[in-house]
C-alpha positions in Angstrom: 65.2 129.6 178.0 63.3 126.5 176.9 63.4 123.0 178.8 65.0 121.5 175.8 67.9 124.1 175.8 68.4 123.4 179.6 68.3 119.6 179.0 70.9 120.0 176.0 73.3 122.0 177.9 73.4 119.6 181.0 74.2 116.4 178.7 76.0 117.6 175.9 76.6 114.1 174.4 73.9 111.6 173.3 74.5 107.9 173.6 73.5 106.3 170.3 74.7 102.7 170.9 76.3 100.6 173.6 77.6 97.0 173.5 79.7 94.6 175.8 81.9 91.9 174.1 84.6 90.0 175.8 84.5 92.1 178.9 85.0 95.4 176.9 82.4 97.9 177.0 82.1 100.3 173.6 79.8 103.3 173.4 79.2 105.4 170.5 78.3 108.9 171.4 77.1 112.0 169.2 77.3 115.8 170.2 74.4 117.8 168.9 76.4 121.0 169.6 78.9 120.4 166.7 77.7 117.0 165.3 81.0 115.2 166.3 80.9 111.6 167.2 83.0 109.9 169.8 83.9 106.3 170.6 84.7 105.2 174.2 86.2 101.9 175.1 86.1 100.9 178.7 87.7 97.6 180.1 86.2 97.4 183.6 88.7 94.6 184.8 91.7 96.9 184.2 89.9 100.3 184.7 91.4 101.3 181.4 89.4 103.8 179.2 90.1 104.9 175.5 88.1 107.8 174.1 88.6 109.1 170.6 86.7 111.3 168.2 85.9 109.8 164.7 84.4 111.4 161.7 80.6 111.0 161.5 80.7 109.1 158.4 83.1 106.4 159.9 81.1 106.4 163.5 79.4 103.1 163.0 82.4 101.3 161.6 84.6 102.7 164.4 81.9 101.5 166.9 82.0 98.0 165.5 85.9 97.7 165.2 87.3 100.4 167.5 90.8 99.0 167.8 91.1 99.0 164.0 91.3 102.9 164.3 94.7 102.5 165.9 96.0 99.6 163.4 98.9 101.0 161.4 98.8 100.8 157.6 100.3 97.7 156.0 103.4 99.9 154.9 104.3 100.5 158.7 104.0 96.8 159.8 107.2 95.2 160.5 107.8 91.3 159.8 108.4 89.2 162.9 110.6 86.1 162.6 108.9 82.9 162.9 109.7 81.2 166.4 
C-alpha cells in the first residue's frame, strides 16, 4: 500500500476553504472518495454545528451563502402582518 493511500484513508475529507464571519465559522470540504462536497457551519458561542451535503457545482455558492440553502422558495413564504 502506498503512503498516499494510507493518508487518503486516514483523512477522507479535504478542507478546501474556511472563513469566520460574525462569530460563525464556515468550512467547505471535498471527499476524493466520491467527489462529494460538504459545508460545515459552526457557532462556537452556542456550540451549534450544522453540516450538509451540497452538489459540487453549487459548493462555492453554498460556502459563501450557507443559510440560503435552507431558505424556502418564495411560494412557501407566509406574509407577516405589520406591527
